[in-house]
MIDOSE-1310 file (N, C-alpha, C; in nm, 2 decimals, decimal comma, always signed):
residues 240
mape	-4,50/-5,56/-4,97/-4,40/-5,56/-5,07/-4,28/-5,47/-5,10; -4,16/-5,47/-5,14/-4,09/-5,34/-5,19/-4,12/-5,36/-5,34; -4,12/-5,19/-5,37/-4,12/-5,15/-5,52/-4,01/-5,20/-5,57; -4,03/-5,26/-5,71/-3,96/-5,31/-5,79/-3,86/-5,18/-5,88
stpk	-3,73/-5,23/-5,86/-3,61/-5,08/-5,94/-3,68/-5,07/-6,10; -3,72/-4,96/-6,12/-3,70/-4,95/-6,29/-3,58/-4,91/-6,32; -3,54/-4,92/-6,43/-3,44/-4,90/-6,51/-3,39/-4,74/-6,52; -3,48/-4,70/-6,51/-3,47/-4,52/-6,50/-3,42/-4,50/-6,38
kekk	-3,50/-4,54/-6,26/-3,41/-4,55/-6,16/-3,27/-4,54/-6,12; -3,25/-4,67/-6,12/-3,10/-4,72/-6,15/-3,01/-4,61/-6,21; -3,05/-4,55/-6,35/-2,96/-4,48/-6,39/-2,96/-4,37/-6,35; -3,09/-4,33/-6,28/-3,03/-4,20/-6,18/-2,92/-4,19/-6,09
dkkr	-2,95/-4,31/-6,01/-2,87/-4,39/-5,88/-2,69/-4,36/-5,94; -2,69/-4,41/-6,03/-2,57/-4,45/-6,09/-2,50/-4,29/-6,13; -2,57/-4,24/-6,21/-2,52/-4,06/-6,22/-2,49/-4,00/-6,11; -2,60/-4,03/-5,99/-2,55/-3,95/-5,88/-2,45/-4,02/-5,83
ksda	-2,44/-4,11/-5,82/-2,28/-4,17/-5,72/-2,17/-4,11/-5,81; -2,19/-4,14/-5,95/-2,09/-4,10/-6,02/-2,03/-3,96/-6,01; -2,11/-3,84/-5,99/-2,15/-3,72/-5,97/-2,05/-3,68/-5,82; -2,09/-3,77/-5,73/-2,05/-3,76/-5,59/-1,87/-3,81/-5,59
adla	-1,84/-3,87/-5,69/-1,70/-3,92/-5,69/-1,62/-3,84/-5,76; -1,66/-3,78/-5,85/-1,59/-3,67/-5,93/-1,58/-3,54/-5,81; -1,73/-3,51/-5,73/-1,67/-3,42/-5,65/-1,57/-3,40/-5,55; -1,54/-3,57/-5,53/-1,45/-3,60/-5,42/-1,31/-3,60/-5,44
asik	-1,32/-3,62/-5,58/-1,18/-3,62/-5,63/-1,11/-3,53/-5,67; -1,21/-3,39/-5,71/-1,16/-3,27/-5,73/-1,12/-3,18/-5,60; -1,15/-3,27/-5,50/-1,13/-3,17/-5,36/-1,04/-3,23/-5,30; -0,91/-3,15/-5,33/-0,77/-3,23/-5,25/-0,77/-3,16/-5,14
pqav	-0,70/-3,24/-5,02/-0,66/-3,17/-4,91/-0,52/-3,11/-4,90; -0,53/-2,99/-4,86/-0,42/-2,92/-4,82/-0,35/-2,98/-4,75; -0,22/-2,96/-4,79/-0,09/-3,00/-4,68/-0,07/-2,90/-4,58; -0,10/-2,93/-4,42/-0,05/-2,85/-4,34/+0,07/-2,84/-4,29
ppae	+0,11/-2,73/-4,29/+0,29/-2,73/-4,22/+0,27/-2,77/-4,10; +0,39/-2,85/-4,04/+0,41/-2,88/-3,92/+0,42/-2,75/-3,80; +0,39/-2,78/-3,68/+0,41/-2,66/-3,60/+0,56/-2,66/-3,56; +0,63/-2,52/-3,56/+0,75/-2,55/-3,51/+0,79/-2,60/-3,38
gtas	+0,88/-2,66/-3,37/+0,94/-2,71/-3,23/+0,89/-2,84/-3,20; +0,83/-2,90/-3,32/+0,76/-3,04/-3,29/+0,87/-3,14/-3,39; +0,85/-3,25/-3,38/+0,97/-3,34/-3,43/+0,95/-3,37/-3,57; +0,78/-3,33/-3,62/+0,79/-3,35/-3,79/+0,85/-3,22/-3,83
aeav	+0,83/-3,10/-3,78/+0,94/-2,98/-3,85/+1,03/-3,01/-3,83; +1,15/-3,05/-3,73/+1,24/-3,12/-3,73/+1,30/-3,18/-3,82; +1,21/-3,28/-3,86/+1,26/-3,38/-3,95/+1,27/-3,36/-4,07; +1,14/-3,23/-4,13/+1,15/-3,15/-4,23/+1,27/-3,07/-4,26
amev	+1,29/-3,03/-4,17/+1,43/-2,93/-4,16/+1,54/-2,97/-4,19; +1,56/-3,10/-4,14/+1,70/-3,19/-4,16/+1,66/-3,24/-4,31; +1,59/-3,29/-4,36/+1,55/-3,34/-4,50/+1,59/-3,20/-4,58; +1,56/-3,07/-4,54/+1,57/-2,99/-4,66/+1,73/-2,94/-4,61
dgek	+1,81/-2,91/-4,52/+1,96/-2,91/-4,52/+2,04/-3,00/-4,59; +1,99/-3,12/-4,58/+2,07/-3,25/-4,63/+2,09/-3,21/-4,78; +1,91/-3,17/-4,85/+1,93/-3,17/-4,99/+2,07/-3,03/-5,02; +2,02/-2,95/-4,94/+2,13/-2,84/-4,96/+2,28/-2,85/-4,96
alkk	+2,31/-2,94/-4,86/+2,41/-2,98/-4,84/+2,50/-3,05/-4,92; +2,39/-3,14/-4,97/+2,43/-3,25/-5,09/+2,43/-3,15/-5,21; +2,38/-3,08/-5,27/+2,38/-2,97/-5,38/+2,53/-2,87/-5,36; +2,54/-2,85/-5,25/+2,67/-2,75/-5,25/+2,77/-2,86/-5,27
qkke	+2,78/-2,98/-5,18/+2,90/-3,07/-5,20/+2,91/-3,11/-5,35; +2,81/-3,11/-5,45/+2,84/-3,19/-5,59/+2,88/-3,03/-5,65; +2,84/-2,93/-5,62/+2,89/-2,79/-5,70/+3,02/-2,79/-5,65; +3,08/-2,79/-5,56/+3,25/-2,82/-5,47/+3,32/-2,88/-5,58
kkek	+3,26/-3,01/-5,59/+3,33/-3,12/-5,67/+3,36/-3,07/-5,80; +3,22/-2,98/-5,84/+3,27/-2,97/-6,00/+3,36/-2,86/-5,98; +3,35/-2,74/-5,95/+3,46/-2,64/-5,91/+3,60/-2,72/-5,90; +3,63/-2,80/-5,86/+3,76/-2,86/-5,82/+3,78/-2,97/-5,91
rksl	+3,69/-3,00/-6,01/+3,74/-3,07/-6,14/+3,78/-2,95/-6,24; +3,70/-2,83/-6,24/+3,73/-2,77/-6,34/+3,88/-2,67/-6,31; +3,91/-2,70/-6,15/+4,04/-2,64/-6,13/+4,16/-2,71/-6,17; +4,12/-2,82/-6,16/+4,23/-2,96/-6,20/+4,27/-2,94/-6,29
aage	+4,17/-2,94/-6,39/+4,19/-2,95/-6,56/+4,24/-2,80/-6,57; +4,21/-2,67/-6,52/+4,25/-2,59/-6,55/+4,40/-2,55/-6,53; +4,45/-2,61/-6,42/+4,57/-2,60/-6,34/+4,69/-2,74/-6,43; +4,65/-2,84/-6,46/+4,72/-2,91/-6,57/+4,73/-2,83/-6,73
gege	+4,63/-2,73/-6,78/+4,65/-2,70/-6,91/+4,75/-2,55/-6,88; +4,76/-2,55/-6,77/+4,86/-2,41/-6,74/+5,01/-2,47/-6,73; +5,02/-2,60/-6,63/+5,12/-2,67/-6,63/+5,16/-2,70/-6,79; +5,10/-2,75/-6,83/+5,15/-2,77/-7,01/+5,23/-2,64/-7,08
eedk	+5,11/-2,54/-7,04/+5,12/-2,41/-7,09/+5,26/-2,35/-7,07; +5,32/-2,40/-6,92/+5,46/-2,34/-6,86/+5,54/-2,42/-6,93; +5,54/-2,58/-6,95/+5,64/-2,65/-7,02/+5,68/-2,58/-7,14; +5,56/-2,51/-7,23/+5,60/-2,51/-7,36/+5,66/-2,36/-7,34
kaef	+5,66/-2,27/-7,25/+5,70/-2,15/-7,27/+5,86/-2,16/-7,22; +5,86/-2,29/-7,15/+6,02/-2,30/-7,10/+6,07/-2,33/-7,17; +6,05/-2,39/-7,29/+6,14/-2,43/-7,42/+6,20/-2,31/-7,51; +6,29/-2,29/-7,50/+6,36/-2,19/-7,57/+6,42/-2,25/-7,70
svpl	+6,41/-2,19/-7,86/+6,45/-2,21/-7,93/+6,60/-2,14/-7,97; +6,67/-2,21/-8,00/+6,81/-2,13/-8,03/+6,88/-2,16/-8,15; +6,90/-2,08/-8,25/+6,94/-2,09/-8,39/+7,08/-2,17/-8,42; +7,11/-2,25/-8,46/+7,24/-2,32/-8,47/+7,37/-2,23/-8,47
dais	+7,34/-2,08/-8,57/+7,45/-1,99/-8,55/+7,49/-1,92/-8,43; +7,34/-1,94/-8,32/+7,36/-1,89/-8,22/+7,46/-1,94/-8,11; +7,49/-2,07/-8,13/+7,54/-2,17/-8,05/+7,68/-2,13/-8,06; +7,77/-2,11/-7,94/+7,89/-2,05/-7,96/+8,01/-2,20/-8,02
pias	+8,11/-2,16/-8,11/+8,17/-2,26/-8,12/+8,31/-2,36/-8,03; +8,32/-2,28/-7,93/+8,37/-2,37/-7,87/+8,27/-2,48/-7,74; +8,15/-2,44/-7,77/+8,06/-2,52/-7,64/+8,07/-2,68/-7,68; +8,16/-2,70/-7,61/+8,20/-2,84/-7,60/+8,24/-2,89/-7,49
plap	+8,18/-3,03/-7,41/+8,07/-3,10/-7,45/+7,90/-3,01/-7,44; +7,86/-3,04/-7,53/+7,73/-3,00/-7,54/+7,64/-3,09/-7,50; +7,54/-3,04/-7,42/+7,46/-3,16/-7,32/+7,32/-3,16/-7,42; +7,31/-3,31/-7,45/+7,18/-3,33/-7,54/+7,06/-3,27/-7,43
kkls	+6,91/-3,29/-7,52/+6,79/-3,24/-7,49/+6,74/-3,31/-7,34; +6,77/-3,44/-7,33/+6,76/-3,53/-7,22/+6,82/-3,50/-7,10; +6,94/-3,46/-7,13/+7,04/-3,46/-7,09/+7,02/-3,32/-7,00; +7,01/-3,23/-7,10/+7,01/-3,08/-7,04/+6,84/-3,07/-6,96
kklf	+6,73/-3,14/-6,97/+6,66/-3,13/-6,90/+6,66/-3,20/-6,75; +6,74/-3,26/-6,71/+6,80/-3,35/-6,60/+6,91/-3,23/-6,51; +6,96/-3,18/-6,58/+7,06/-3,04/-6,56/+6,97/-2,92/-6,47; +6,88/-2,91/-6,55/+6,76/-2,79/-6,51/+6,71/-2,83/-6,38
kvtk	+6,68/-2,96/-6,38/+6,63/-3,03/-6,24/+6,71/-3,00/-6,13; +6,83/-3,04/-6,15/+6,90/-3,07/-6,07/+6,97/-2,90/-6,00; +6,95/-2,79/-6,11/+6,99/-2,67/-6,06/+6,86/-2,63/-5,97; +6,74/-2,67/-5,98/+6,61/-2,60/-5,91/+6,65/-2,64/-5,80
kask	+6,73/-2,79/-5,77/+6,73/-2,86/-5,64/+6,84/-2,77/-5,59; +6,94/-2,74/-5,66/+7,05/-2,66/-5,56/+7,04/-2,53/-5,54; +6,95/-2,48/-5,63/+6,90/-2,33/-5,56/+6,79/-2,36/-5,42; +6,72/-2,46/-5,43/+6,64/-2,47/-5,29/+6,74/-2,47/-5,20
arql	+6,81/-2,56/-5,21/+6,92/-2,61/-5,12/+7,05/-2,50/-5,09; +7,03/-2,37/-5,16/+7,14/-2,30/-5,12/+7,28/-2,34/-5,18; +7,29/-2,41/-5,26/+7,39/-2,49/-5,30/+7,44/-2,44/-5,47; +7,38/-2,31/-5,48/+7,38/-2,29/-5,63/+7,48/-2,14/-5,64
krgv	+7,56/-2,16/-5,72/+7,68/-2,03/-5,75/+7,60/-1,94/-5,91; +7,54/-1,83/-5,90/+7,49/-1,77/-6,03/+7,61/-1,66/-6,10; +7,60/-1,65/-6,21/+7,71/-1,59/-6,25/+7,83/-1,55/-6,26; +7,93/-1,48/-6,35/+8,11/-1,51/-6,38/+8,16/-1,49/-6,24
kevv	+8,10/-1,35/-6,16/+8,20/-1,32/-6,06/+8,16/-1,43/-5,91; +8,04/-1,50/-5,87/+8,05/-1,57/-5,80/+8,11/-1,73/-5,85; +8,09/-1,75/-5,97/+8,14/-1,89/-5,99/+8,29/-1,90/-5,99; +8,38/-1,77/-6,01/+8,48/-1,78/-6,03/+8,54/-1,74/-5,89
kair	+8,48/-1,70/-5,80/+8,51/-1,68/-5,64/+8,52/-1,82/-5,60; +8,37/-1,89/-5,61/+8,39/-2,05/-5,53/+8,48/-2,13/-5,57; +8,55/-2,14/-5,70/+8,62/-2,23/-5,78/+8,75/-2,20/-5,74; +8,77/-2,07/-5,70/+8,91/-2,03/-5,67/+8,93/-2,08/-5,49
kgek	+8,85/-2,07/-5,46/+8,80/-2,09/-5,30/+8,81/-2,24/-5,29; +8,81/-2,33/-5,39/+8,83/-2,48/-5,37/+8,69/-2,55/-5,41; +8,57/-2,48/-5,41/+8,47/-2,55/-5,41/+8,45/-2,63/-5,53; +8,38/-2,76/-5,50/+8,38/-2,85/-5,61/+8,23/-2,87/-5,67
glll	+8,23/-2,96/-5,78/+8,10/-2,96/-5,83/+8,04/-2,96/-5,95; +7,95/-2,92/-6,04/+7,93/-2,92/-6,16/+7,89/-2,75/-6,22; +7,97/-2,75/-6,34/+7,94/-2,63/-6,38/+7,92/-2,61/-6,53; +7,78/-2,55/-6,52/+7,69/-2,51/-6,67/+7,71/-2,40/-6,72
lasn	+7,75/-2,41/-6,83/+7,80/-2,29/-6,92/+7,67/-2,27/-7,04; +7,61/-2,18/-7,08/+7,50/-2,11/-7,16/+7,60/-2,14/-7,27; +7,54/-2,18/-7,41/+7,65/-2,18/-7,53/+7,58/-2,07/-7,63; +7,46/-1,97/-7,59/+7,46/-1,90/-7,66/+7,47/-1,73/-7,63
itpv	+7,55/-1,74/-7,55/+7,60/-1,60/-7,49/+7,70/-1,53/-7,58; +7,68/-1,40/-7,62/+7,75/-1,30/-7,67/+7,80/-1,20/-7,63; +7,92/-1,18/-7,58/+8,02/-1,23/-7,68/+8,07/-1,34/-7,57; +8,13/-1,46/-7,61/+8,16/-1,58/-7,55/+8,26/-1,54/-7,47
dvis	+8,34/-1,42/-7,47/+8,41/-1,40/-7,42/+8,44/-1,38/-7,27; +8,31/-1,34/-7,26/+8,29/-1,34/-7,11/+8,30/-1,47/-7,03; +8,24/-1,56/-7,07/+8,29/-1,70/-7,01/+8,37/-1,81/-7,09; +8,47/-1,74/-7,17/+8,58/-1,87/-7,26/+8,66/-1,89/-7,14
hlpl	+8,68/-1,80/-7,04/+8,81/-1,87/-6,97/+8,77/-1,99/-6,83; +8,60/-2,00/-6,85/+8,56/-2,07/-6,74/+8,61/-2,23/-6,76; +8,61/-2,29/-6,87/+8,62/-2,41/-6,88/+8,78/-2,43/-6,86; +8,85/-2,38/-6,88/+8,99/-2,37/-6,85/+9,03/-2,38/-6,68
laee	+8,97/-2,29/-6,61/+8,95/-2,25/-6,47/+8,89/-2,42/-6,43; +8,80/-2,45/-6,50/+8,74/-2,56/-6,41/+8,84/-2,71/-6,47; +8,90/-2,69/-6,55/+8,97/-2,81/-6,59/+9,11/-2,81/-6,48; +9,18/-2,67/-6,46/+9,26/-2,65/-6,36/+9,26/-2,72/-6,21
aqgv	+9,12/-2,69/-6,21/+9,07/-2,72/-6,07/+9,04/-2,82/-6,02; +9,00/-2,91/-5,89/+9,01/-3,03/-5,88/+8,88/-3,03/-5,83; +8,81/-3,17/-5,90/+8,64/-3,17/-5,84/+8,58/-3,12/-5,92; +8,59/-3,04/-6,05/+8,48/-2,95/-6,10/+8,47/-3,01/-6,24
eyvw	+8,36/-3,00/-6,28/+8,36/-3,08/-6,40/+8,25/-2,98/-6,47; +8,25/-2,97/-6,60/+8,17/-2,86/-6,69/+8,11/-2,93/-6,81; +7,99/-2,86/-6,86/+7,89/-2,91/-6,95/+7,83/-2,77/-7,01; +7,84/-2,79/-7,13/+7,74/-2,66/-7,18/+7,61/-2,71/-7,20
vlsk	+7,49/-2,64/-7,21/+7,37/-2,61/-7,18/+7,31/-2,52/-7,34; +7,23/-2,59/-7,38/+7,16/-2,46/-7,51/+7,13/-2,33/-7,50; +7,05/-2,31/-7,38/+7,02/-2,19/-7,37/+7,02/-2,07/-7,24; +7,07/-2,01/-7,25/+7,08/-1,89/-7,13/+7,00/-1,86/-7,06
eelg	+6,87/-1,87/-7,16/+6,74/-1,84/-7,10/+6,69/-1,93/-6,99; +6,67/-2,06/-7,05/+6,67/-2,18/-6,95/+6,71/-2,16/-6,84; +6,85/-2,15/-6,82/+6,97/-2,18/-6,71/+6,92/-2,10/-6,62; +6,87/-1,93/-6,67/+6,86/-1,87/-6,60/+6,73/-1,88/-6,52
qaag	+6,58/-1,96/-6,58/+6,48/-2,01/-6,52/+6,49/-2,10/-6,43; +6,62/-2,17/-6,46/+6,63/-2,29/-6,36/+6,71/-2,27/-6,23; +6,78/-2,15/-6,27/+6,86/-2,09/-6,16/+6,76/-1,95/-6,07; +6,65/-1,99/-6,08/+6,53/-1,88/-6,02/+6,56/-1,77/-6,02
tkra	+6,65/-1,71/-6,15/+6,65/-1,53/-6,19/+6,53/-1,52/-6,26; +6,51/-1,41/-6,27/+6,46/-1,36/-6,42/+6,51/-1,33/-6,50; +6,63/-1,35/-6,53/+6,69/-1,27/-6,62/+6,81/-1,38/-6,69; +6,85/-1,41/-6,81/+6,93/-1,51/-6,86/+7,05/-1,52/-6,79
tscv	+7,12/-1,63/-6,76/+7,23/-1,64/-6,69/+7,33/-1,71/-6,77; +7,45/-1,68/-6,77/+7,52/-1,68/-6,85/+7,61/-1,83/-6,82; +7,61/-1,85/-6,67/+7,69/-1,98/-6,60/+7,64/-2,00/-6,49; +7,64/-2,12/-6,41/+7,62/-2,16/-6,27/+7,71/-2,26/-6,26
liss	+7,74/-2,28/-6,12/+7,81/-2,35/-6,06/+7,73/-2,48/-5,96; +7,69/-2,59/-5,95/+7,65/-2,66/-5,91/+7,73/-2,70/-5,74; +7,72/-2,66/-5,63/+7,81/-2,70/-5,55/+7,75/-2,82/-5,50; +7,87/-2,91/-5,48/+7,88/-3,00/-5,37/+8,00/-3,01/-5,24
tpak	+8,03/-2,88/-5,24/+8,07/-2,83/-5,10/+7,96/-2,77/-5,01; +7,94/-2,86/-4,90/+7,85/-2,80/-4,81/+7,88/-2,64/-4,77; +7,76/-2,57/-4,80/+7,80/-2,40/-4,74/+7,79/-2,37/-4,60; +7,88/-2,28/-4,60/+7,90/-2,27/-4,41/+7,82/-2,19/-4,38
kttp	+7,76/-2,22/-4,27/+7,66/-2,11/-4,20/+7,72/-1,97/-4,17; +7,68/-1,86/-4,21/+7,70/-1,73/-4,18/+7,61/-1,65/-4,10; +7,65/-1,58/-4,01/+7,60/-1,47/-3,89/+7,57/-1,38/-3,94; +7,45/-1,34/-3,95/+7,41/-1,16/-4,00/+7,48/-1,07/-3,92
kdgs	+7,52/-0,99/-4,00/+7,62/-0,87/-3,94/+7,54/-0,76/-3,83; +7,38/-0,82/-3,86/+7,33/-0,69/-3,76/+7,30/-0,75/-3,63; +7,34/-0,91/-3,59/+7,35/-0,95/-3,51/+7,22/-1,07/-3,46; +7,13/-1,06/-3,58/+6,99/-1,12/-3,60/+7,02/-1,30/-3,59
apka	+6,94/-1,39/-3,56/+6,96/-1,55/-3,57/+6,98/-1,53/-3,72; +7,06/-1,65/-3,74/+7,06/-1,70/-3,87/+6,97/-1,76/-3,97; +6,94/-1,75/-4,10/+6,81/-1,81/-4,13/+6,87/-2,00/-4,13; +6,73/-2,04/-4,13/+6,74/-2,19/-4,12/+6,77/-2,25/-4,22
gpsa	+6,88/-2,31/-4,24/+6,94/-2,39/-4,35/+6,88/-2,52/-4,44; +6,90/-2,55/-4,53/+6,83/-2,67/-4,60/+6,83/-2,76/-4,53; +6,74/-2,86/-4,56/+6,71/-2,98/-4,46/+6,84/-3,07/-4,52; +6,83/-3,19/-4,46/+6,96/-3,30/-4,43/+6,87/-3,40/-4,58
edla	+6,74/-3,39/-4,57/+6,67/-3,47/-4,68/+6,73/-3,40/-4,81; +6,71/-3,26/-4,83/+6,72/-3,20/-4,95/+6,85/-3,19/-4,99; +6,94/-3,19/-4,90/+7,10/-3,20/-4,94/+7,14/-3,32/-4,98; +7,04/-3,45/-4,90/+7,10/-3,56/-4,97/+7,06/-3,64/-5,13
elks	+6,93/-3,58/-5,14/+6,87/-3,56/-5,27/+6,94/-3,50/-5,40; +6,99/-3,38/-5,34/+7,07/-3,29/-5,43/+7,24/-3,38/-5,47; +7,27/-3,45/-5,37/+7,39/-3,49/-5,36/+7,40/-3,61/-5,48; +7,28/-3,68/-5,44/+7,26/-3,82/-5,54/+7,21/-3,77/-5,69
slee	+7,15/-3,68/-5,69/+7,11/-3,63/-5,85/+7,26/-3,55/-5,90; +7,34/-3,48/-5,83/+7,44/-3,43/-5,90/+7,50/-3,54/-5,94; +7,53/-3,65/-5,85/+7,63/-3,75/-5,89/+7,59/-3,83/-6,01; +7,47/-3,82/-6,04/+7,38/-3,90/-6,13/+7,42/-3,81/-6,26
vtee	+7,41/-3,70/-6,25/+7,41/-3,63/-6,41/+7,55/-3,56/-6,44; +7,64/-3,60/-6,31/+7,82/-3,54/-6,34/+7,85/-3,68/-6,41; +7,80/-3,83/-6,36/+7,88/-3,91/-6,41/+7,82/-3,94/-6,58; +7,71/-3,86/-6,61/+7,63/-3,85/-6,76/+7,74/-3,75/-6,82
vkkl	+7,77/-3,63/-6,74/+7,84/-3,51/-6,81/+8,03/-3,62/-6,85; +8,06/-3,70/-6,78/+8,17/-3,75/-6,76/+8,17/-3,84/-6,92; +8,06/-3,90/-6,97/+8,07/-3,98/-7,09/+8,06/-3,90/-7,20; +8,03/-3,78/-7,18/+7,99/-3,67/-7,29/+8,15/-3,66/-7,38
essa	+8,18/-3,68/-7,49/+8,30/-3,65/-7,55/+8,33/-3,50/-7,66; +8,16/-3,49/-7,71/+8,18/-3,41/-7,81/+8,03/-3,38/-7,83; +8,00/-3,25/-7,87/+7,87/-3,18/-7,90/+7,84/-3,23/-8,04; +7,95/-3,27/-8,10/+7,95/-3,33/-8,26/+7,81/-3,40/-8,28
giky	+7,71/-3,40/-8,36/+7,61/-3,49/-8,39/+7,50/-3,53/-8,31; +7,51/-3,41/-8,20/+7,36/-3,40/-8,14/+7,29/-3,29/-8,21; +7,17/-3,34/-8,21/+7,08/-3,26/-8,33/+6,96/-3,21/-8,20; +6,95/-3,08/-8,22/+6,81/-3,00/-8,15/+6,70/-2,96/-8,25
């Protein structure tokens, strides 16, 4: 007959089993890195590379967003810097017709296009020479030029010429900026007459001229602002 188990013996067995379970739980198996050249090692390397690439991609996206935000901020600052305030007493009394702000912005945009297409004459000498040669287009005059005698003869010259309209803009600084010069400009002529190709004196190949698309875009924009200029009667009542 098997001896009957006593409560004391059962208690000892339970304690022994509990100690063995605790000991087994405390001993954790150490991870053995896979040997180089095996499929497991390659899989681990691919996983690590994938995580690095993902982190790099996230970082690049974050930097791109920052740069775009900075660019927009700079663009707004440039627009603010581009606006010049001109006191009313600095505006010439003969500045008529004077373009309002909305039209002035359009005129400056067309001036930039003309500069890019090489259809822009800058300064009194170039403008007078072009008009006397018979070039047609739109003449822009700065209203805050002093002394005004420097350009006072240009409106009459434009009226006597055929195919030349003229309009005054508020600021010589803005006009110079639109014309692509570092200094203020008293006047520019946006020429609608196609520029002639000239051969350099040294015999080198002539520079590539503006594309047909640029010229067509300039022509369309110039016609649009010229029509608006013709509708202007007087600068009276225009508020700045």
